[in-house]
BAFI-3210 file (N, C-alpha, C; in Angstrom, 3 decimals, decimal comma, padded with zeros to 6 digits):
// residues 302
n [1|2|3|4|5|6|7|8|9|10|11|12|13|14|15|16|17|18|19|20|21|22|23|24|25|26|27|28|29|30|31|32|33|34|35|36|37|38|39|40|41|42|43|44|45|46|47|48|49|50|51|52|53|54|55|56|57|58|59|60|61|62|63|64|65|66|67|68|69|70|71|72|73|74|75|76|77|78|79|80|81|82|83|84|85|86|87|88|89|90|91|92|93|94|95|96|97|98|99|100|101|102|103|104|105|106|107|108|109|110|111|112|113|114|115|116|117|118|119|120|121|122|123|124|125|126|127|128|129|130|131|132|133|134|135|136|137|138|139|140|141|142|143|144|145|146|147|148|149|150|151|152|153|154|155|156|157|158|159|160|161|162|163|164|165|166|167|168|169|170|171|172|173|174|175|176|177|178|179|180|181|182|183|184|185|186|187|188|189|190|191|192|193|194|195|196|197|198|199|200|201|202|203|204|205|206|207|208|209|210|211|212|213|214|215|216|217|218|219|220|221|222|223|224|225|226|227|228|229|230|231|232|233|234|235|236|237|238|239|240|241|242|243|244|245|246|247|248|249|250|251|252|253|254|255|256|257|258|259|260|261|262|263|264|265|266|267|268|269|270|271|272|273|274|275|276|277|278|279|280|281|282|283|284|285|286|287|288|289|290|291|292|293|294|295|296|297|298|299|300|301|302]
n.u [-002,037|-003,877|-005,646|-006,725|-007,746|-009,867|-011,135|-011,922|-013,219|-015,624|-016,436|-017,054|-019,327|-021,223|-024,282|-025,326|-028,060|-028,310|-025,737|-025,572|-026,889|-025,625|-024,128|-025,205|-027,692|-028,075|-026,799|-024,386|-021,914|-022,637|-023,405|-021,219|-019,340|-020,178|-020,324|-017,382|-016,444|-017,410|-016,719|-014,117|-013,917|-014,213|-012,466|-011,064|-010,895|-010,891|-007,892|-007,254|-007,550|-006,389|-003,424|-003,789|-004,417|-002,106|-000,094|-000,713|-000,235|002,692|003,779|001,866|003,749|006,305|005,844|005,277|007,445|009,682|012,268|011,990|013,275|014,465|015,658|016,994|017,361|019,225|019,364|019,791|017,298|017,825|019,660|018,327|016,897|018,795|020,402|018,465|018,060|020,407|020,881|018,911|020,203|022,244|020,975|019,584|021,679|022,589|022,970|020,289|018,858|015,168|013,394|013,221|011,851|011,125|009,152|006,236|005,307|002,682|002,233|004,158|003,422|000,848|002,640|003,245|001,169|-000,414|001,250|001,429|-001,089|-003,328|-002,961|-000,148|002,459|004,356|006,046|006,866|008,747|011,932|012,000|013,030|013,919|012,149|013,151|011,437|012,712|012,943|013,754|015,243|014,571|017,179|018,419|020,304|023,280|023,915|025,899|027,753|026,712|025,911|028,294|029,143|026,956|027,628|029,878|029,502|027,092|026,801|024,675|022,937|020,867|020,569|018,022|017,184|015,389|015,812|016,328|014,278|012,181|012,873|012,458|009,478|008,418|009,456|008,291|005,448|005,715|006,043|004,220|002,310|003,058|002,597|-000,223|-000,949|000,330|-001,725|-003,423|-002,946|-002,851|-005,477|-006,789|-005,857|-006,211|-008,932|-009,070|-008,276|-010,632|-011,920|-011,594|-011,324|-014,390|-015,217|-013,993|-015,582|-018,356|-017,656|-017,005|-019,346|-021,354|-020,414|-021,228|-023,500|-021,234|-020,275|-022,745|-023,067|-020,527|-020,999|-022,913|-021,774|-020,378|-017,925|-015,220|-014,495|-016,795|-018,321|-016,533|-016,812|-019,439|-019,098|-017,150|-018,583|-021,055|-019,438|-018,033|-019,986|-021,451|-019,297|-018,643|-020,899|-020,705|-018,554|-019,404|-021,313|-019,757|-018,108|-019,904|-020,494|-018,047|-017,292|-019,778|-018,905|-016,537|-017,258|-019,078|-016,980|-015,182|-014,788|-011,732|-009,531|-008,239|-006,505|-005,831|-005,026|-003,749|-005,438|-007,925|-008,156|-009,090|-010,528|-011,554|-010,685|-011,573|-011,403|-010,394|-012,234|-013,264|-011,218|-012,233|-013,964|-012,643|-012,677|-014,539|-014,458|-011,375|-012,114|-013,489|-012,271|-009,845|-011,636|-011,988|-010,007|-009,355|-011,279|-011,586|-008,830|-009,050|-011,632|-010,569|-008,696|-009,818|-011,715|-010,156|-008,736|-011,088|-011,426]
n.v [018,268|018,998|019,694|017,589|016,409|017,907|017,443|014,780|014,582|016,192|014,468|012,541|013,266|014,464|014,467|013,133|011,955|011,349|010,413|008,525|006,554|005,128|003,041|000,170|-000,348|-003,210|-006,650|-008,907|-007,392|-005,760|-007,176|-008,649|-006,864|-005,916|-008,181|-008,666|-006,752|-006,768|-009,515|-009,230|-006,919|-008,569|-010,560|-008,643|-007,593|-009,640|-009,871|-007,822|-007,833|-009,875|-008,947|-006,724|-008,786|-010,202|-007,698|-007,160|-009,732|-009,918|-007,478|-008,698|-010,714|-009,638|-007,893|-009,358|-011,210|-009,147|-007,939|-010,117|-013,368|-016,333|-018,976|-021,830|-024,600|-027,424|-030,330|-032,591|-034,089|-033,773|-031,132|-029,385|-027,331|-025,461|-025,003|-023,406|-020,939|-019,860|-019,281|-017,178|-015,321|-014,646|-013,368|-011,090|-009,616|-008,995|-006,474|-004,856|-006,379|-006,590|-008,187|-011,302|-014,606|-017,894|-020,276|-021,835|-025,223|-025,963|-023,650|-024,938|-026,882|-026,334|-025,090|-027,618|-028,689|-028,297|-030,654|-032,697|-033,247|-032,704|-033,640|-034,238|-035,161|-033,260|-032,680|-035,255|-035,909|-035,507|-032,790|-029,827|-026,469|-024,017|-020,235|-016,977|-014,079|-010,776|-008,048|-004,160|-001,298|-000,627|-003,214|-006,376|-007,938|-010,381|-011,857|-011,684|-012,745|-015,315|-016,258|-016,232|-017,654|-020,088|-020,779|-020,782|-022,410|-025,050|-026,506|-024,761|-022,980|-020,070|-018,477|-016,423|-015,968|-015,071|-016,550|-017,899|-016,069|-014,102|-015,229|-015,962|-013,242|-012,212|-014,050|-013,235|-010,463|-010,645|-011,800|-009,932|-008,495|-010,139|-009,662|-007,217|-007,272|-008,928|-007,371|-005,274|-007,393|-008,099|-005,524|-005,235|-007,122|-007,060|-004,277|-005,365|-007,139|-005,198|-003,489|-005,868|-005,811|-003,665|-002,961|-005,089|-003,865|-001,539|-002,641|-003,932|-001,630|-000,473|000,500|001,924|004,420|004,738|006,233|008,917|009,574|010,890|012,316|014,369|013,962|013,866|012,313|012,011|012,706|010,215|008,426|009,357|008,128|005,699|005,350|006,771|005,008|002,692|003,085|003,764|001,526|-000,588|000,738|000,158|-002,603|-003,434|-002,110|-003,760|-006,036|-005,455|-005,234|-008,235|-008,869|-007,770|-008,937|-011,357|-011,466|-010,994|-013,080|-014,990|-017,067|-015,555|-013,925|-015,218|-016,457|-017,772|-017,124|-017,104|-016,476|-017,275|-017,648|-014,431|-012,981|-010,733|-007,430|-004,360|-001,851|001,165|000,158|-001,566|000,672|000,969|-000,983|000,081|002,144|000,686|000,585|002,822|003,139|001,074|002,162|004,429|001,880|001,535|003,691|004,415|002,309|001,673|003,943|004,357|002,076|002,977|005,090|003,855|002,072|003,871|004,988|003,169|002,364|004,603]
n.w [-021,949|-020,021|-021,887|-023,181|-020,667|-020,221|-022,341|-022,462|-020,188|-021,096|-022,918|-021,650|-020,096|-021,742|-023,544|-026,093|-027,539|-030,243|-031,821|-029,866|-030,735|-032,470|-031,410|-030,920|-027,987|-026,645|-027,069|-028,581|-027,827|-025,922|-023,585|-023,326|-022,681|-020,009|-019,010|-018,900|-017,755|-014,886|-013,946|-013,773|-012,145|-010,070|-009,396|-009,423|-006,310|-004,934|-005,535|-003,906|-001,534|-000,834|-001,161|000,865|002,712|003,022|003,327|006,052|007,672|007,179|008,783|011,068|011,726|011,804|013,715|015,718|016,847|016,783|018,818|020,234|021,891|022,189|024,990|024,805|026,864|027,958|029,828|032,475|034,034|036,798|036,994|035,994|037,237|038,050|036,110|034,989|036,838|036,610|033,737|033,939|035,759|034,324|032,289|033,542|033,782|031,236|029,390|027,419|027,707|028,015|029,817|030,886|031,729|032,541|031,147|031,919|033,146|031,900|030,061|028,179|027,669|026,410|023,969|022,654|022,293|019,455|018,247|019,720|020,982|023,837|026,355|027,141|029,023|030,489|032,458|032,670|031,177|028,711|028,290|026,771|028,866|028,424|028,057|027,829|026,027|026,510|024,486|024,596|023,058|022,278|022,357|022,763|022,573|020,513|019,792|021,904|024,343|023,904|023,123|026,077|027,189|025,971|027,524|030,374|030,139|028,634|027,341|026,338|024,252|022,520|020,274|018,085|016,172|013,948|012,240|010,880|010,528|008,403|006,494|006,311|006,790|004,540|002,667|003,063|002,028|-000,806|-001,788|-001,401|-002,972|-005,303|-005,224|-005,880|-008,509|-009,840|-009,795|-011,848|-014,039|-014,347|-014,703|-017,478|-018,694|-018,852|-019,926|-022,713|-023,769|-023,532|-025,707|-027,908|-027,943|-028,666|-030,912|-032,316|-032,228|-033,853|-036,143|-036,958|-037,420|-039,407|-042,045|-040,980|-040,270|-042,240|-043,558|-041,430|-042,316|-044,626|-044,083|-042,447|-040,246|-037,847|-037,332|-034,436|-033,443|-034,079|-032,586|-029,881|-029,213|-028,744|-026,974|-024,940|-024,480|-024,033|-021,893|-019,775|-019,774|-018,801|-016,389|-015,222|-015,067|-013,402|-011,101|-010,103|-010,117|-007,891|-005,981|-005,818|-005,353|-002,583|-001,227|-001,175|000,291|002,938|003,271|003,735|005,900|009,301|010,945|013,293|016,334|015,524|013,323|009,508|006,274|004,600|006,150|007,146|005,003|005,196|004,764|006,453|008,827|007,534|005,004|003,257|001,715|-000,135|-002,177|-004,194|-005,957|-007,794|-009,857|-010,680|-012,032|-013,541|-015,489|-016,315|-017,695|-019,601|-021,185|-022,113|-023,587|-025,580|-026,940|-028,437|-029,647|-031,198|-032,649|-034,471|-035,661|-037,102|-038,813|-040,216|-041,487|-043,522]
ca.u [-002,073|-004,770|-006,779|-006,982|-008,406|-010,971|-012,035|-012,277|-014,233|-016,661|-016,854|-017,979|-020,524|-022,559|-025,656|-026,500|-029,279|-028,398|-024,904|-025,518|-027,977|-025,067|-024,164|-026,358|-027,832|-028,056|-026,372|-023,055|-020,855|-023,318|-023,387|-019,670|-018,254|-020,951|-019,708|-015,896|-015,982|-018,058|-016,013|-012,652|-013,978|-014,627|-011,288|-009,744|-011,684|-010,320|-007,003|-006,754|-008,131|-005,209|-002,658|-003,850|-004,236|-000,352|000,906|-000,991|000,072|004,184|003,482|001,953|004,638|007,616|005,848|004,925|008,622|010,542|012,103|011,898|013,836|013,799|016,611|016,563|018,379|018,723|020,209|019,367|016,341|018,545|020,412|017,392|016,195|019,914|020,618|017,410|018,114|021,588|020,000|017,682|020,817|023,004|019,975|019,555|023,258|023,027|022,577|019,541|017,557|014,228|012,701|013,348|010,991|011,292|008,336|005,301|004,856|001,129|002,477|005,169|002,069|000,104|002,957|003,679|-000,597|-000,764|001,699|001,425|-002,088|-003,306|-002,288|001,059|002,677|005,822|006,877|007,823|009,750|012,887|011,788|014,022|012,900|012,082|013,332|011,231|013,779|012,218|014,742|014,971|014,843|018,727|018,855|021,536|024,934|023,440|027,313|028,261|025,421|026,000|029,589|029,180|026,106|028,356|030,733|028,940|026,230|026,961|023,441|021,981|020,997|019,836|017,450|016,558|013,891|016,088|016,723|012,855|011,053|012,722|011,854|008,127|008,332|009,452|007,330|004,378|005,888|005,997|002,598|001,554|003,253|001,924|-001,854|-000,871|000,527|-002,409|-004,604|-002,462|-003,235|-007,233|-007,172|-004,907|-007,372|-010,518|-008,602|-008,036|-011,709|-013,435|-010,949|-012,415|-015,676|-015,076|-013,450|-016,835|-019,376|-017,429|-017,106|-020,888|-021,898|-019,352|-022,341|-023,941|-020,518|-020,066|-023,230|-023,104|-019,473|-021,559|-023,789|-020,877|-020,231|-016,827|-014,944|-014,439|-018,233|-018,304|-015,710|-017,584|-020,803|-018,812|-016,758|-019,608|-021,662|-018,947|-017,524|-021,024|-021,803|-017,900|-018,638|-022,195|-020,638|-017,757|-019,593|-021,887|-018,489|-017,434|-020,552|-020,492|-017,159|-017,302|-020,659|-018,279|-015,749|-018,029|-018,916|-015,361|-014,735|-013,803|-010,294|-009,586|-006,924|-005,437|-005,947|-003,845|-003,623|-006,742|-009,010|-007,586|-008,850|-011,785|-010,778|-010,596|-011,408|-011,402|-009,855|-013,667|-013,377|-010,714|-012,887|-015,168|-011,925|-012,128|-015,355|-014,115|-010,400|-012,157|-014,097|-010,562|-009,408|-012,298|-012,595|-008,836|-009,231|-012,417|-011,382|-007,948|-009,997|-012,427|-009,713|-007,825|-010,752|-011,944|-008,812|-009,086|-012,524|-011,724]
ca.v [017,056|019,775|019,842|016,045|015,558|018,335|016,655|013,182|014,869|016,469|013,047|011,544|013,885|015,148|013,327|013,396|010,956|011,083|009,688|007,172|005,132|004,498|001,762|-000,846|-000,597|-004,469|-007,145|-009,662|-006,671|-005,031|-008,536|-009,043|-005,620|-006,011|-009,442|-008,981|-005,576|-007,669|-010,684|-008,737|-006,188|-009,297|-010,926|-007,152|-007,380|-010,534|-009,603|-006,279|-008,121|-011,066|-007,704|-005,843|-009,409|-010,152|-006,746|-007,426|-010,655|-009,581|-006,894|-009,366|-011,419|-008,615|-006,817|-010,642|-011,703|-008,615|-007,866|-011,223|-014,451|-017,797|-019,545|-023,373|-025,465|-029,051|-030,458|-033,635|-033,314|-033,007|-029,924|-028,261|-026,022|-024,550|-024,210|-022,540|-020,358|-019,328|-018,316|-016,284|-014,262|-013,925|-012,445|-010,456|-009,243|-008,646|-005,179|-004,349|-007,526|-006,293|-009,114|-012,899|-015,311|-019,257|-020,746|-022,875|-026,332|-025,282|-022,965|-025,389|-027,988|-025,482|-024,755|-028,743|-029,212|-028,877|-031,910|-033,926|-033,230|-031,377|-034,478|-034,661|-035,312|-032,353|-032,672|-036,541|-035,901|-034,487|-031,554|-028,427|-025,543|-022,053|-019,069|-016,110|-013,126|-009,548|-006,954|-003,056|-000,694|-000,605|-004,309|-006,955|-007,981|-011,493|-012,900|-012,022|-013,511|-016,871|-016,900|-016,182|-019,211|-021,355|-020,679|-021,257|-023,049|-025,093|-027,021|-023,177|-022,416|-018,760|-018,258|-015,086|-015,945|-014,614|-017,958|-018,712|-014,902|-013,250|-015,853|-015,750|-011,772|-011,979|-014,641|-012,346|-009,179|-011,098|-012,482|-008,986|-007,757|-010,717|-009,494|-005,823|-007,536|-009,614|-006,467|-004,778|-007,786|-008,271|-004,463|-005,316|-008,087|-006,142|-003,120|-006,172|-007,386|-004,277|-003,486|-006,842|-005,727|-002,095|-003,539|-005,604|-002,969|-000,565|-003,282|-004,287|-000,562|000,220|000,972|003,565|005,202|005,834|007,024|009,339|010,672|011,386|013,872|015,538|013,697|013,874|010,884|012,291|012,551|008,974|007,877|009,573|007,480|004,484|005,435|007,151|003,846|001,030|003,094|003,417|-000,301|-000,835|001,219|-000,604|-003,730|-003,262|-001,788|-005,132|-007,057|-004,986|-005,507|-009,558|-009,215|-007,622|-010,269|-012,706|-011,369|-011,062|-014,590|-015,881|-017,184|-014,253|-014,300|-015,595|-016,080|-018,447|-016,601|-017,415|-015,807|-017,709|-016,819|-012,831|-011,826|-009,588|-005,854|-004,356|-000,449|001,944|-000,315|-001,618|001,360|000,693|-001,682|001,021|002,679|-000,417|001,198|004,390|002,410|000,063|003,369|005,012|001,386|001,585|004,850|004,926|001,026|002,125|005,551|003,886|001,032|003,629|005,847|003,325|001,214|004,866|005,600|002,284|002,270|006,065]
ca.w [-020,955|-019,431|-022,954|-023,307|-019,960|-020,211|-023,609|-022,300|-019,563|-021,684|-023,830|-021,028|-019,236|-022,651|-023,630|-027,486|-028,379|-032,334|-031,592|-029,211|-031,437|-033,605|-030,537|-030,181|-026,901|-026,626|-028,335|-027,716|-027,366|-024,619|-022,778|-023,364|-022,090|-018,675|-018,039|-018,651|-016,445|-013,845|-013,930|-013,487|-010,873|-008,846|-009,434|-008,522|-004,923|-003,998|-005,130|-003,684|-000,651|-000,980|-001,391|002,112|004,213|002,943|004,302|007,617|007,587|007,133|009,566|012,334|011,726|012,078|014,789|017,204|016,761|016,700|019,852|021,007|021,519|023,263|025,283|025,098|027,870|027,760|030,763|033,242|035,055|038,641|036,983|034,877|037,785|038,686|035,360|034,488|037,581|036,098|032,716|034,201|036,090|033,210|031,241|033,887|033,911|030,346|029,069|026,401|028,031|029,216|030,649|030,607|032,105|032,004|030,661|033,133|032,344|031,012|028,684|027,228|027,024|024,667|022,712|022,051|022,385|018,460|017,350|020,475|022,046|025,257|027,743|026,672|030,496|030,058|033,617|033,206|029,741|029,024|027,047|027,231|029,321|027,754|028,477|026,775|026,323|025,631|024,478|025,144|021,699|021,667|021,645|023,147|021,846|020,397|019,530|023,022|025,170|022,666|024,073|027,606|027,400|025,918|028,554|031,781|030,153|027,219|027,047|026,115|022,912|021,931|018,938|018,158|015,606|012,860|011,191|010,504|010,658|007,935|005,337|006,395|006,192|002,878|001,644|002,836|001,415|-002,443|-001,846|-001,428|-004,591|-006,370|-005,292|-006,592|-009,730|-010,462|-010,015|-012,632|-015,010|-014,134|-015,373|-018,449|-019,288|-018,956|-021,474|-023,812|-023,778|-024,384|-027,055|-029,052|-028,475|-029,285|-032,872|-032,688|-032,547|-035,179|-037,527|-037,301|-037,410|-040,451|-042,899|-040,698|-039,970|-043,822|-043,505|-040,922|-042,865|-045,924|-043,568|-042,161|-039,124|-038,134|-036,304|-033,166|-033,289|-033,899|-031,646|-028,868|-029,127|-029,024|-025,745|-023,998|-024,353|-023,629|-020,618|-018,792|-019,417|-018,181|-014,762|-014,450|-014,374|-012,257|-009,788|-009,769|-009,801|-006,675|-004,627|-005,199|-004,337|-001,318|-000,577|-000,766|001,411|003,883|003,955|004,104|007,701|010,281|011,386|014,999|017,208|014,825|011,660|008,702|005,264|004,214|007,271|007,376|003,965|005,189|004,602|007,999|008,715|006,069|004,140|002,944|000,769|-001,430|-003,455|-004,499|-006,455|-008,880|-011,047|-011,767|-012,626|-015,074|-016,551|-017,102|-018,737|-020,861|-021,582|-023,477|-024,583|-026,570|-027,712|-029,166|-030,811|-032,259|-033,405|-034,991|-036,815|-038,052|-039,511|-041,272|-042,329|-043,763]
c.u [-003,410|-005,729|-006,985|-007,744|-009,855|-011,671|-012,704|-013,506|-015,482|-017,152|-017,613|-019,329|-021,237|-023,263|-025,823|-026,912|-028,445|-027,108|-024,453|-026,123|-027,011|-024,574|-025,533|-026,732|-027,800|-027,201|-024,795|-022,370|-021,184|-022,816|-021,817|-018,675|-019,141|-019,866|-018,296|-015,816|-016,299|-017,241|-014,430|-012,927|-014,252|-013,664|-010,424|-010,243|-011,073|-008,397|-005,851|-006,968|-006,627|-004,259|-002,618|-003,744|-002,649|000,257|000,361|-000,331|001,701|004,127|003,037|003,239|006,163|007,200|005,732|006,458|009,728|010,769|012,299|012,786|013,617|015,540|016,343|017,606|018,122|019,978|019,525|018,407|016,898|019,097|019,606|016,819|017,526|020,570|019,749|017,833|019,689|021,622|019,450|018,929|021,645|021,840|019,655|020,478|023,651|022,416|021,829|018,921|016,503|013,680|013,275|012,612|011,146|009,527|007,333|005,497|003,495|001,480|003,435|004,301|001,628|000,663|003,116|002,045|-000,847|-000,592|001,263|000,114|-002,488|-002,559|-001,007|001,330|004,545|006,100|007,826|008,778|010,673|012,607|012,837|013,144|013,205|012,101|012,858|012,051|012,891|013,583|014,394|015,062|016,344|019,012|020,023|022,449|024,734|025,423|027,553|027,303|025,740|027,218|029,993|028,291|026,969|029,737|030,668|027,570|025,604|025,774|022,321|021,954|020,153|018,991|016,234|015,582|014,086|016,086|015,535|011,905|011,410|012,347|009,900|007,590|008,642|008,530|005,594|004,571|005,733|004,462|001,766|001,492|002,915|000,131|-002,044|-000,302|-000,634|-003,754|-004,254|-003,077|-004,293|-007,372|-006,443|-005,956|-008,594|-010,271|-008,389|-009,595|-012,486|-012,766|-011,512|-013,377|-015,903|-015,104|-014,695|-017,459|-018,920|-017,601|-018,470|-021,440|-021,023|-020,568|-023,032|-022,644|-019,727|-020,951|-023,354|-021,774|-020,265|-022,105|-022,882|-020,215|-018,644|-016,231|-014,692|-016,227|-018,712|-017,893|-016,865|-018,750|-020,060|-017,720|-017,269|-019,960|-020,762|-018,236|-018,386|-021,136|-020,338|-018,404|-020,060|-021,577|-019,540|-018,048|-020,865|-020,964|-017,960|-018,343|-020,701|-019,341|-016,623|-018,604|-019,985|-017,423|-016,287|-018,531|-017,867|-015,789|-013,917|-012,232|-010,231|-008,570|-005,710|-005,332|-004,588|-004,418|-005,185|-008,329|-008,836|-007,963|-009,861|-010,889|-011,172|-010,974|-011,856|-010,893|-011,051|-013,637|-012,819|-011,432|-013,744|-014,361|-011,847|-013,061|-014,790|-012,822|-010,726|-012,367|-013,037|-010,186|-010,272|-012,935|-011,361|-008,615|-010,599|-011,940|-009,784|-008,672|-010,691|-011,505|-008,752|-008,850|-011,624|-011,021|-008,738|-010,326|-012,561|-011,112]
c.v [017,806|019,663|018,602|015,684|016,558|017,710|015,475|014,012|015,092|015,051|012,227|012,255|014,672|013,883|013,737|011,912|010,443|010,248|008,144|006,270|004,453|003,313|001,038|-000,920|-002,200|-005,162|-008,155|-008,220|-006,072|-006,377|-008,818|-007,963|-005,622|-007,267|-009,246|-007,826|-006,205|-008,671|-010,169|-008,186|-007,610|-009,918|-009,594|-007,201|-008,614|-010,217|-008,510|-006,657|-009,304|-010,028|-007,255|-007,011|-009,758|-009,286|-006,986|-008,496|-010,490|-008,688|-007,353|-009,919|-010,872|-008,281|-007,573|-010,702|-010,741|-008,217|-008,845|-012,145|-015,641|-018,707|-021,028|-024,003|-027,025|-029,585|-031,687|-033,280|-032,587|-031,537|-028,681|-027,092|-025,204|-024,367|-023,028|-020,729|-019,497|-018,941|-017,322|-014,921|-013,783|-013,263|-011,504|-008,820|-008,821|-007,469|-005,171|-005,487|-006,585|-006,606|-010,414|-013,635|-017,071|-019,644|-022,005|-024,232|-026,461|-024,895|-023,939|-026,478|-027,535|-025,046|-026,152|-029,461|-029,776|-030,327|-033,296|-034,101|-032,854|-032,420|-034,980|-034,454|-034,403|-032,668|-034,183|-036,736|-034,977|-033,460|-030,110|-027,629|-024,184|-021,361|-017,918|-014,995|-011,862|-007,971|-005,579|-002,803|-001,011|-002,029|-004,776|-007,347|-009,583|-012,670|-012,529|-012,982|-014,978|-017,157|-016,775|-017,551|-020,200|-021,962|-021,396|-022,320|-023,848|-026,246|-025,651|-023,176|-021,312|-018,688|-017,316|-014,697|-015,369|-015,383|-018,024|-017,182|-014,278|-013,803|-015,660|-013,971|-011,657|-012,716|-013,833|-010,927|-009,325|-011,333|-010,915|-008,074|-008,566|-009,893|-008,087|-006,167|-008,250|-008,167|-005,942|-005,808|-008,207|-006,770|-004,408|-006,505|-007,350|-005,014|-004,560|-006,540|-006,092|-003,631|-004,274|-006,101|-004,178|-002,146|-004,005|-004,954|-002,095|-001,331|-003,629|-002,887|-000,021|000,832|002,205|004,707|005,943|006,626|008,319|009,933|011,298|012,528|014,685|015,234|013,234|012,566|010,831|012,431|011,259|008,314|008,182|008,819|006,194|004,411|006,009|005,590|002,818|001,342|003,300|001,880|-000,985|-000,306|000,286|-002,214|-003,911|-002,522|-002,991|-006,136|-007,033|-005,379|-006,864|-009,869|-009,131|-008,704|-010,804|-013,043|-011,704|-012,572|-015,555|-016,332|-015,867|-014,555|-014,187|-015,631|-017,186|-018,514|-016,681|-016,165|-015,764|-017,323|-015,397|-011,945|-010,835|-008,520|-005,449|-002,652|000,168|001,537|-001,315|-000,440|001,561|-000,090|-001,104|001,934|001,829|000,387|002,016|004,223|001,678|001,202|003,761|003,979|001,466|002,262|004,758|003,196|001,643|003,633|005,137|002,808|001,885|004,373|005,220|002,428|002,656|005,182|004,422|002,152|003,880|005,574]
c.w [-020,543|-020,327|-022,749|-022,471|-019,932|-021,580|-023,307|-020,806|-020,158|-022,824|-022,856|-020,323|-020,264|-023,041|-025,294|-027,907|-029,756|-032,086|-030,642|-029,663|-032,591|-032,903|-030,540|-028,794|-026,276|-027,540|-027,283|-027,161|-025,886|-023,805|-022,119|-022,527|-020,298|-018,099|-017,701|-017,617|-015,266|-013,250|-013,044|-012,378|-009,548|-008,368|-008,469|-006,900|-004,453|-004,035|-004,484|-001,932|-000,095|-000,719|000,692|003,183|004,290|003,599|005,372|007,839|008,351|008,340|010,778|012,592|012,417|013,454|016,379|017,557|016,987|018,223|021,281|020,785|022,561|023,605|025,469|025,981|027,937|028,676|031,271|034,146|036,641|038,380|036,282|035,677|038,174|037,209|034,406|035,287|036,970|035,294|033,023|034,854|035,569|032,362|032,220|034,200|032,355|029,803|027,533|026,362|028,625|030,413|030,246|031,799|031,534|031,911|031,597|032,001|031,417|030,060|027,664|026,283|025,684|023,707|022,096|021,795|020,384|017,591|018,429|021,261|023,113|026,542|027,702|028,670|030,694|031,156|033,743|032,049|029,557|028,045|027,603|027,970|028,247|028,206|027,526|026,866|025,807|025,947|024,322|023,367|021,444|021,272|022,580|022,326|021,677|020,650|020,938|024,022|024,536|023,509|025,338|027,918|027,118|026,647|029,773|031,523|028,816|026,424|026,539|025,085|022,708|020,552|019,067|017,424|013,850|011,851|010,208|010,162|009,132|006,389|004,966|006,143|005,004|002,032|001,646|001,973|-000,379|-002,473|-002,149|-002,926|-005,660|-006,478|-006,243|-008,416|-010,726|-010,452|-011,610|-014,234|-015,252|-015,029|-017,097|-019,352|-019,742|-020,292|-022,836|-024,458|-024,345|-025,083|-028,233|-028,798|-028,770|-030,781|-033,215|-033,485|-033,713|-035,981|-037,877|-037,619|-038,800|-041,576|-042,525|-040,057|-041,315|-044,063|-042,767|-041,840|-043,810|-045,362|-042,871|-041,183|-039,306|-037,265|-034,866|-033,066|-032,856|-032,541|-030,395|-028,116|-028,587|-027,384|-024,812|-023,577|-023,403|-022,093|-019,358|-018,600|-018,824|-016,381|-014,146|-014,238|-013,452|-011,279|-009,426|-009,206|-008,186|-005,907|-004,560|-004,692|-002,998|-000,134|-000,554|000,091|002,517|004,584|003,852|005,859|008,377|010,882|012,641|015,411|016,141|013,536|010,822|007,776|004,674|005,002|007,543|005,907|003,934|005,290|006,168|007,655|007,704|004,871|003,068|001,840|-000,602|-002,303|-004,518|-005,102|-008,076|-009,856|-011,846|-012,709|-013,877|-015,985|-017,701|-018,298|-019,857|-021,937|-022,850|-024,119|-026,031|-027,594|-028,940|-029,986|-031,527|-033,514|-034,636|-036,150|-037,841|-039,069|-040,610|-042,163|-043,265|-045,284]
res [x|x|x|x|x|x|x|x|x|x|x|x|x|x|x|x|x|x|x|x|x|x|x|x|x|x|x|x|x|x|x|x|x|x|x|x|x|x|x|x|x|x|x|x|x|x|x|x|x|x|x|x|x|x|x|x|x|x|x|x|x|x|x|x|x|x|x|x|x|x|x|x|x|x|x|x|x|x|x|x|x|x|x|x|x|x|x|x|x|x|x|x|x|x|x|x|x|x|x|x|x|x|x|x|x|x|x|x|x|x|x|x|x|x|x|x|x|x|x|x|x|x|x|x|x|x|x|x|x|x|x|x|x|x|x|x|x|x|x|x|x|x|x|x|x|x|x|x|x|x|x|x|x|x|x|x|x|x|x|x|x|x|x|x|x|x|x|x|x|x|x|x|x|x|x|x|x|x|x|x|x|x|x|x|x|x|x|x|x|x|x|x|x|x|x|x|x|x|x|x|x|x|x|x|x|x|x|x|x|x|x|x|x|x|x|x|x|x|x|x|x|x|x|x|x|x|x|x|x|x|x|x|x|x|x|x|x|x|x|x|x|x|x|x|x|x|x|x|x|x|x|x|x|x|x|x|x|x|x|x|x|x|x|x|x|x|x|x|x|x|x|x|x|x|x|x|x|x|x|x|x|x|x|x|x|x|x|x|x|x|x|x|x|x|x|x|x|x|x|x|x|x]
***
């Protein structure tokens, strides 16, 4: 394994102008390689941004809702205040409940504003009273609390957010996995296109290859020219694609207070460095694909 790595490094760093002339510096294969690597690197940046944004979204949803619950009280207007006080008293006596407070009419209006507008008369409508519950690290006995509330406050409903929190977190987690899967498919498609371009270049230079063999050139010497030229082309194209992808990400709307998956695609902090791993990985893919294609075609031309 170490011998293969040293050979690969030597193939990449060595400069042989005579061998490089075997591969045409311009033409269809050159443009195809640069365009393909650039386009795939551009898409890889967005797939990487989507995967990281999905991970952040899942973490934010999990952290924002973990350790919290909501108690909803439905009662006639004349009994609402008394039942709210009784519910707060029960919660204050429940082990594992760190804090419980009733939401004010303004807070409940803000919760309903996206659906009913800012002028909803909460005070004059039969809107249930909401109580926000914060639990300690140990947590509370949800089943026991529900039984006590059912006995003393039949109109109270405890919602620990588990029913709808878990699907959201799972969906964000799966979206993150799909992002990484997309990156793998992108590099796979890149390798396939570079293989086709290398095959085309080798076929176009079949006569030159035969002449090189007649003067004593080995298949390794000939393959080195194709590997080095295609790897450099891929590296240049991928680097340009990454720069274009980062510029496009910068032009996306910035994440605000209501940011979701579409407005939070920007990288954060040191995550801006991750896209710069794409060009080296693309070069590795090009190296492997071109080396495999070159040795296979050269064997067929023997």
